[in-house]
C-alpha positions as CSV (number, residue, x, y, z in Angstrom):
1,M,-55.1,-39.4,52.7
2,I,-53.4,-37.9,49.7
3,R,-49.9,-36.5,50.0
4,F,-49.7,-33.1,48.4
5,F,-46.3,-31.3,48.4
6,R,-45.2,-33.6,51.2
7,H,-48.2,-32.7,53.3
8,Y,-51.1,-35.1,53.9
9,I,-54.6,-34.0,53.1
10,P,-57.7,-36.1,53.7
11,A,-59.1,-37.3,50.3
12,H,-62.7,-36.4,51.4
13,I,-61.6,-32.8,52.1
14,L,-60.1,-32.5,48.6
15,L,-63.3,-33.9,47.2
16,L,-65.4,-31.4,49.2
17,V,-63.2,-28.5,48.0
18,A,-63.6,-29.7,44.4
19,L,-67.4,-30.0,44.7
20,E,-67.8,-26.6,46.4
21,A,-65.5,-24.9,43.8
22,L,-67.7,-26.3,41.1
23,I,-70.8,-25.0,42.9
24,M,-69.3,-21.5,43.2
25,V,-68.5,-21.4,39.4
26,V,-72.0,-22.8,38.5
27,S,-73.7,-20.3,40.8
28,V,-72.3,-17.4,38.9
29,Y,-73.7,-18.7,35.7
30,L,-77.1,-19.4,37.3
31,G,-77.1,-16.0,38.9
32,V,-76.4,-14.2,35.6
33,T,-78.9,-16.4,33.7
34,T,-81.7,-15.7,36.2
35,R,-81.0,-12.0,36.3
36,F,-80.9,-11.3,32.6
37,F,-82.5,-14.1,30.6
38,D,-85.7,-14.5,32.6
39,T,-86.4,-10.8,32.1
40,G,-85.8,-11.1,28.3
41,Q,-82.8,-8.8,28.5
42,A,-79.7,-9.6,26.5
43,L,-76.5,-10.4,28.3
44,P,-74.6,-7.1,28.7
45,V,-71.2,-7.0,27.0
46,S,-69.6,-5.9,30.3
47,V,-70.6,-9.2,31.9
48,D,-69.2,-11.5,29.2
49,P,-67.0,-13.6,29.4
50,L,-68.3,-15.2,32.6
51,L,-65.7,-17.9,33.3
52,P,-62.9,-15.7,34.6
53,K,-65.3,-13.9,36.9
54,A,-66.7,-17.2,38.1
55,I,-63.2,-18.5,38.9
56,V,-62.3,-15.4,40.8
57,F,-65.6,-15.7,42.9
58,A,-64.8,-19.4,43.6
59,L,-61.2,-18.6,44.7
60,V,-62.3,-15.8,47.0
61,M,-65.0,-17.9,48.6
62,L,-62.8,-21.0,49.0
63,L,-60.0,-18.9,50.6
64,T,-62.4,-17.2,52.9
65,M,-64.0,-20.6,53.9
66,T,-60.5,-22.0,54.5
67,S,-59.5,-19.1,56.7
68,L,-62.6,-19.6,58.8
69,G,-61.9,-23.3,59.3
70,L,-64.6,-24.8,57.2
71,Y,-62.2,-27.5,55.9
72,H,-60.9,-28.3,59.4
73,W,-63.7,-30.5,60.9
74,E,-62.0,-31.0,64.3
75,W,-62.4,-27.3,65.0
76,I,-66.1,-27.0,64.1
77,D,-68.5,-27.1,67.1
78,G,-71.5,-29.0,65.7
79,A,-74.1,-28.0,63.2
80,W,-74.6,-24.4,64.6
81,G,-70.8,-23.9,64.5
82,M,-70.9,-24.9,60.9
83,V,-73.8,-22.5,60.1
84,L,-72.1,-19.6,62.0
85,R,-68.8,-20.1,60.1
86,M,-70.6,-20.5,56.7
87,T,-72.5,-17.3,57.4
88,M,-69.4,-15.4,58.3
89,S,-67.5,-16.7,55.3
90,F,-70.1,-15.5,52.9
91,V,-70.3,-12.1,54.6
92,V,-66.6,-11.7,54.4
93,G,-66.5,-13.1,50.9
94,F,-69.2,-10.6,49.8
95,G,-67.1,-7.8,51.2
96,V,-64.0,-8.9,49.5
97,M,-65.8,-9.3,46.2
98,S,-67.3,-5.8,46.5
99,L,-63.8,-4.4,47.0
100,L,-62.5,-6.3,44.0
101,F,-65.4,-4.9,41.9
102,Y,-64.3,-1.4,43.0
103,L,-60.6,-2.0,42.2
104,F,-61.2,-4.1,39.0
105,P,-64.5,-2.9,37.4
106,S,-64.1,-5.6,34.6
107,L,-65.0,-8.2,37.3
108,F,-68.4,-6.6,38.0
109,L,-71.4,-8.8,37.4
110,G,-74.2,-6.4,38.4
111,R,-75.7,-6.1,41.8
112,G,-78.7,-8.3,41.1
113,A,-76.7,-11.1,39.4
114,F,-74.1,-11.0,42.2
115,L,-76.7,-11.3,45.0
116,I,-78.5,-14.2,43.2
117,S,-75.1,-15.9,42.7
118,C,-74.3,-15.6,46.4
119,G,-77.7,-17.0,47.4
120,V,-77.3,-19.9,45.0
121,A,-73.8,-20.6,46.2
122,L,-74.8,-20.5,49.9
123,S,-77.7,-22.9,49.3
124,G,-75.6,-25.2,47.2
125,V,-72.8,-25.3,49.8
126,G,-75.2,-25.9,52.6
127,L,-77.0,-28.8,50.9
128,T,-73.7,-30.3,49.8
129,R,-72.2,-30.3,53.3
130,L,-75.4,-31.8,54.8
131,S,-75.2,-34.7,52.3
132,F,-71.4,-34.9,52.4
133,F,-71.2,-35.3,56.2
134,K,-73.8,-38.0,56.3
135,W,-72.0,-39.8,53.5
136,A,-68.6,-39.4,55.1
137,N,-69.7,-41.0,58.3
138,L,-70.6,-44.3,56.7
139,D,-68.3,-47.0,58.0
140,A,-68.3,-48.7,54.6
141,L,-66.3,-45.7,53.3
142,K,-63.7,-45.7,56.0
143,R,-60.3,-47.5,55.9
144,R,-60.5,-50.7,57.9
145,T,-57.4,-50.8,60.0
146,L,-55.7,-53.5,62.2
147,V,-53.2,-52.4,64.9
148,L,-50.5,-54.9,65.7
149,G,-49.8,-54.7,69.5
150,T,-51.7,-53.8,72.6
151,G,-49.1,-51.9,74.5
152,S,-48.6,-48.2,75.3
153,R,-47.9,-47.4,71.6
154,A,-51.1,-49.0,70.5
155,A,-52.9,-47.1,73.2
156,K,-51.8,-43.9,71.5
157,V,-53.9,-44.9,68.4
158,E,-56.9,-45.5,70.6
159,A,-56.4,-42.1,72.3
160,L,-56.2,-40.5,68.8
161,L,-59.7,-41.9,67.9
162,K,-61.2,-40.8,71.3
163,A,-59.9,-37.3,70.6
164,G,-61.9,-37.3,67.4
165,A,-59.0,-37.2,65.0
166,G,-59.2,-39.6,62.1
167,E,-62.7,-40.9,63.0
168,K,-64.1,-39.9,59.6
169,R,-61.3,-41.7,57.8
170,L,-60.5,-44.7,59.9
171,H,-62.3,-47.7,61.3
172,I,-60.0,-49.4,63.8
173,V,-61.2,-53.0,63.6
174,G,-59.2,-54.0,66.7
175,Y,-55.8,-54.6,68.3
176,L,-53.9,-57.9,67.8
177,P,-51.6,-58.9,70.7
178,L,-48.2,-60.3,69.9
179,Q,-46.2,-62.5,72.4
180,G,-48.6,-62.0,75.3
181,T,-48.0,-58.2,75.6
182,H,-49.7,-56.5,78.6
183,H,-52.9,-54.8,77.3
184,Y,-53.0,-51.0,77.5
185,V,-56.1,-50.8,75.4
186,E,-59.6,-51.8,76.4
187,H,-59.9,-55.6,76.5
188,S,-63.1,-55.4,74.4
189,R,-61.0,-53.9,71.6
190,V,-58.4,-56.8,71.7
191,L,-59.0,-59.4,68.9
192,P,-58.6,-63.1,69.7
193,D,-55.2,-64.5,68.9
194,E,-55.7,-66.2,65.5
195,D,-53.3,-68.7,63.8
196,S,-51.8,-65.9,61.6
197,I,-52.1,-62.3,60.7
198,L,-53.4,-63.3,57.3
199,S,-56.3,-65.1,58.8
200,V,-57.2,-61.9,60.8
201,V,-56.9,-59.8,57.6
202,D,-59.2,-62.1,55.7
203,K,-61.7,-62.5,58.5
204,Y,-62.1,-58.8,59.1
205,N,-61.5,-57.5,55.6
206,I,-58.5,-55.4,56.6
207,D,-57.3,-52.6,54.4
208,E,-54.3,-51.4,56.4
209,I,-52.0,-52.7,59.2
210,V,-50.4,-50.3,61.7
211,I,-47.2,-51.7,63.5
212,A,-47.4,-50.5,67.1
213,V,-44.9,-53.1,68.6
214,R,-42.0,-51.8,70.7
215,D,-39.9,-54.9,71.0
216,R,-39.2,-56.5,67.5
217,R,-36.3,-58.7,68.4
218,G,-36.4,-62.5,68.7
219,G,-39.3,-62.9,66.3
220,G,-41.4,-60.2,68.0
221,L,-42.6,-59.1,64.6
222,P,-43.8,-61.6,62.0
223,I,-41.9,-60.3,59.0
224,S,-42.8,-63.0,56.6
225,E,-46.6,-62.7,57.3
226,L,-46.4,-58.9,57.0
227,L,-44.5,-59.2,53.7
228,E,-47.2,-61.6,52.4
229,C,-49.9,-59.0,53.4
230,K,-48.0,-56.3,51.6
231,L,-47.8,-58.4,48.4
232,R,-51.5,-58.9,48.6
233,G,-52.2,-55.2,48.5
234,I,-52.6,-54.5,52.2
235,N,-51.0,-51.3,53.3
236,V,-48.5,-51.8,56.1
237,I,-47.3,-48.7,58.0
238,E,-45.1,-47.9,61.0
239,L,-46.7,-46.1,63.9
240,S,-44.5,-43.1,63.3
241,G,-45.7,-42.8,59.7
242,F,-49.3,-43.4,60.8
243,F,-49.2,-40.4,63.2
244,E,-47.4,-38.3,60.6
245,R,-50.2,-38.9,58.2
246,E,-53.2,-38.8,60.4
247,V,-52.2,-36.1,63.0
248,G,-49.4,-34.1,61.3
249,Q,-46.8,-34.8,64.0
250,L,-43.8,-37.1,64.6
251,Q,-44.5,-39.0,67.8
252,L,-41.4,-39.0,70.0
253,E,-42.3,-42.3,71.6
254,S,-42.1,-44.1,68.2
255,L,-39.3,-42.0,66.7
256,N,-35.7,-43.1,66.3
257,A,-32.6,-41.6,64.6
258,S,-32.4,-44.3,61.9
259,W,-36.0,-43.6,60.8
260,M,-35.3,-39.9,60.6
261,I,-32.1,-40.5,58.6
262,L,-33.7,-42.9,56.1
263,S,-37.1,-41.3,55.7
264,E,-38.1,-38.8,53.0
265,G,-38.0,-35.2,54.0
266,F,-35.9,-32.8,56.0
267,H,-34.9,-31.0,52.8
268,Q,-32.8,-27.9,52.7
269,G,-31.3,-26.0,49.7
270,L,-30.7,-22.8,47.9
271,I,-34.0,-22.9,45.9
272,R,-36.1,-23.6,49.0
273,D,-34.3,-20.9,51.0
274,T,-34.8,-18.4,48.2
275,V,-38.5,-19.1,47.8
276,K,-39.1,-19.0,51.5
277,R,-37.2,-15.7,51.8
278,V,-39.3,-14.1,49.0
279,F,-42.4,-15.4,50.7
280,D,-41.3,-13.9,54.0
281,L,-40.6,-10.5,52.6
282,V,-43.9,-10.3,50.6
283,M,-46.1,-11.6,53.5
284,S,-44.4,-9.3,56.0
285,G,-44.7,-6.3,53.8
286,V,-48.5,-7.0,53.2
287,V,-49.2,-7.6,56.9
288,L,-47.2,-4.6,58.0
289,A,-49.1,-2.3,55.5
290,V,-52.5,-3.7,56.5
291,S,-51.8,-3.7,60.3
292,L,-50.0,-0.3,60.5
293,P,-53.1,1.4,62.1
294,V,-53.4,-1.4,64.6
295,I,-49.7,-1.1,65.5
296,I,-50.0,2.6,66.1
297,V,-53.1,2.2,68.3
298,T,-51.6,-0.6,70.3
299,G,-48.4,1.4,71.0
300,L,-50.5,4.3,72.3
301,A,-52.7,2.0,74.4
302,I,-49.6,0.4,76.1
303,R,-48.1,3.8,76.7
304,L,-51.3,5.2,78.3
305,E,-51.9,2.1,80.5
306,S,-48.6,1.8,82.2
307,N,-45.0,3.1,82.4
308,G,-42.3,1.3,80.6
309,P,-41.2,0.6,77.1
310,V,-43.8,-0.1,74.4
311,L,-41.7,-2.8,72.8
312,Y,-40.3,-5.8,74.7
313,R,-36.9,-7.1,73.7
314,Q,-35.7,-10.6,74.6
315,E,-33.0,-12.9,73.6
316,R,-34.2,-16.0,71.7
317,V,-32.5,-19.0,70.0
318,G,-32.8,-19.0,66.2
319,Q,-31.6,-21.2,63.4
320,N,-28.5,-23.4,64.1
321,G,-28.6,-22.2,67.8
322,K,-27.7,-18.6,67.0
323,Q,-29.2,-16.1,69.4
324,F,-31.0,-12.9,68.3
325,T,-33.1,-10.2,69.9
326,I,-36.8,-10.6,69.3
327,F,-39.3,-7.7,69.4
328,K,-42.8,-7.9,70.8
329,F,-45.4,-5.5,72.2
330,R,-45.0,-5.4,75.9
331,S,-48.0,-7.3,77.4
332,M,-46.8,-7.7,81.0
333,R,-45.8,-5.5,83.8
334,E,-42.3,-4.1,83.5
335,D,-41.3,-6.1,86.6
336,A,-42.7,-9.4,85.3
337,E,-39.5,-11.2,86.1
338,A,-38.1,-9.1,88.9
339,D,-36.3,-12.1,90.4
340,G,-34.4,-12.6,87.2
341,M,-35.7,-16.1,86.6
342,P,-37.4,-16.9,83.3
343,Q,-40.8,-18.5,83.6
344,W,-43.6,-19.6,81.3
345,A,-46.8,-17.6,81.2
346,D,-49.7,-19.3,83.1
347,A,-53.4,-19.2,82.3
348,N,-54.8,-16.0,83.7
349,D,-51.3,-14.8,84.5
350,S,-51.4,-11.9,87.0
351,R,-48.4,-10.3,85.3
352,V,-50.4,-9.6,82.1
353,T,-51.8,-6.1,81.8
354,K,-55.3,-5.3,80.6
355,V,-54.1,-4.2,77.2
356,G,-51.7,-7.1,77.2
357,R,-54.6,-9.6,77.7
358,I,-56.3,-8.2,74.6
359,I,-53.3,-8.1,72.3
360,R,-52.3,-11.6,73.4
361,K,-55.7,-12.9,72.6
362,L,-55.7,-11.4,69.1
363,R,-51.9,-12.1,68.6
364,I,-51.3,-8.4,68.1
365,D,-48.3,-8.6,70.5
366,E,-46.4,-10.6,67.8
367,L,-46.6,-7.9,65.1
368,P,-43.2,-6.2,65.9
369,Q,-41.6,-9.5,65.0
370,L,-42.2,-8.5,61.4
371,F,-39.0,-6.5,61.7
372,N,-37.1,-9.7,62.8
373,V,-38.4,-11.2,59.6
374,F,-37.1,-8.3,57.5
375,M,-33.7,-8.6,59.1
376,G,-33.6,-12.3,58.2
377,E,-33.5,-13.6,61.8
378,M,-37.0,-15.1,61.6
379,S,-39.3,-16.5,59.0
380,F,-43.0,-15.7,58.8
381,V,-43.7,-19.5,59.3
382,G,-41.6,-21.8,61.5
383,P,-41.2,-23.2,65.0
384,R,-41.6,-20.5,67.7
385,P,-38.2,-19.3,69.1
386,E,-37.5,-20.2,72.7
387,R,-35.4,-18.5,75.3
388,A,-31.9,-19.9,75.8
389,F,-32.7,-20.8,79.4
390,F,-35.6,-23.0,78.3
391,V,-33.7,-24.4,75.3
392,E,-30.9,-25.7,77.5
393,K,-33.4,-27.3,79.9
394,L,-35.6,-28.8,77.1
395,N,-32.5,-30.1,75.3
396,Q,-31.6,-32.1,78.4
397,E,-35.1,-33.5,79.0
398,I,-36.6,-34.0,75.5
399,P,-34.9,-36.0,72.7
400,Y,-34.5,-34.4,69.3
401,F,-35.5,-31.0,70.7
402,G,-32.5,-29.4,69.0
403,C,-33.8,-30.6,65.5
404,R,-36.3,-27.7,65.5
405,H,-33.4,-25.3,65.2
406,S,-32.4,-26.6,61.7
407,V,-34.9,-24.1,60.2
408,K,-35.6,-20.4,61.0
409,P,-38.1,-19.8,63.8
410,G,-41.4,-18.1,62.8
411,I,-44.0,-15.7,63.9
412,T,-46.6,-18.5,63.5
413,G,-46.1,-22.2,62.9
414,W,-47.6,-25.6,62.6
415,A,-47.5,-26.2,66.4
416,Q,-49.1,-22.8,67.0
417,V,-52.2,-23.6,64.9
418,R,-52.4,-27.3,66.0
419,Y,-51.8,-27.0,69.7
420,Q,-52.6,-24.7,72.6
421,Y,-50.2,-22.3,74.3
422,G,-47.3,-24.3,75.8
423,A,-46.4,-23.7,79.5
424,S,-44.9,-26.9,80.7
425,I,-42.5,-29.7,79.7
426,E,-45.5,-31.8,78.6
427,D,-46.7,-29.0,76.4
428,A,-43.2,-28.6,75.0
429,I,-43.2,-32.3,74.0
430,E,-46.5,-32.0,72.2
431,K,-45.5,-28.9,70.4
432,L,-42.1,-30.4,69.4
433,Q,-43.9,-33.3,67.7
434,Y,-45.7,-30.8,65.5
435,D,-42.5,-28.8,65.0
436,L,-40.6,-31.9,63.8
437,Y,-43.4,-32.6,61.3
438,Y,-42.9,-29.1,59.9
439,V,-39.1,-29.4,59.8
440,K,-39.5,-32.7,57.9
441,N,-42.2,-31.6,55.5
442,H,-41.9,-27.8,55.2
443,S,-42.8,-26.3,51.8
444,L,-44.4,-23.2,50.4
445,F,-47.8,-25.1,50.3
446,L,-47.6,-26.0,54.0
447,D,-46.6,-22.4,54.8
448,L,-49.7,-21.1,53.0
449,M,-51.9,-23.6,54.9
450,I,-50.5,-22.5,58.2
451,M,-51.2,-18.8,57.2
452,F,-54.9,-19.6,56.6
453,Q,-55.1,-21.6,59.8
454,T,-53.4,-18.8,61.7
455,A,-56.2,-16.5,60.5
456,Q,-58.7,-18.8,62.1
457,V,-56.7,-19.0,65.3
458,V,-56.8,-15.2,65.6
459,L,-60.5,-15.0,64.8
460,W,-61.6,-17.7,67.2
461,G,-58.9,-17.1,69.9
462,R,-57.7,-20.6,70.1
463,G,-54.6,-21.2,72.2
464,A,-53.9,-17.6,73.3
465,R,-52.7,-16.9,76.8
């Protein structure tokens, strides 16, 4: 994993992006060469220089592929899912490039050259991914990891692998028990107790040690041995840092206040606030302009389907605990909470209207929140704002829940693109772990990543309710 603007990105993903960017650029040169030179025609003056056009083509295709989740392996459903997403990305990319040719004629390559370039790029990307996935699955290229401990914390690592996350980056060699801890992992995965950690490291050729021990008092953690491993070049990492790197969340079970105080991150400041505010205004203006026809049609559909207001107003808790009124398209019956008690939305909730089910699935119901962004009450990206009733309840039951209010809430967020819709205390805990990661590592780069992943969530309907 490589840390880029405080966000961890798998090294193999960066390598894949670089390879495919090179393929896109080369495909333009091959397309133009095939179109003009094989026929004996001279290269038209309007086509030269090629490099800026090749770079624009590469950027458009990479952004389209990112939006469709082609660099998020956990979301791709097998080979056919890959083929479907690649096909869609090139269709969308073709449309975007055609629009750019119309708006900026200097980018035009010629119909024949452009079609050949697209064909070469699609073939090159397909062959590269076929080879790359086979290469990436080789155990020899994975980081050989030893987990210290076999308790409930160590079991979290095993659950991570079974869920498919990290399997292309990690090879968990086994779990080493300390002080006769009760085993929460499969006994077949527990390594025999050797004389020292160093002997285990040498025997299994370990690259990294993950500390997953709860009780470290009274010699529970062999500090001197771990220091010697560190000095020999073995990476030693806490479980909290391991999950931050591999999953993009701060695990509450392994989190403590001292780690949060001393760790890097949780930055605030005038420059960051200014950059984020400019980003919010620009993105909200663009989305509002593009989605205006959708907003008008949605408002008419809600009005025609049922009586009641088109917009739904509700008090939510924002930055530093300050309450504000959020705007959404009404997606439920007007009497959805006739008893006056707030409640989470369930799967197949009977209170949701027919139009409401569609706009929830496509996240159209969130569009009026653009006005909250313009007013400075929300950001485009951030933790989702909760109602005061739930905030008070969750503050009492979940540690560090209030930390998510140190930044502005957002229309979309890291938890929204990484986890399903939350409708219980357990869901709130899972989403909080992602929100804490965002609060700790938020940056313009991470905001842009979340925007691209949000596009995929909308297109594929992940997590909507």
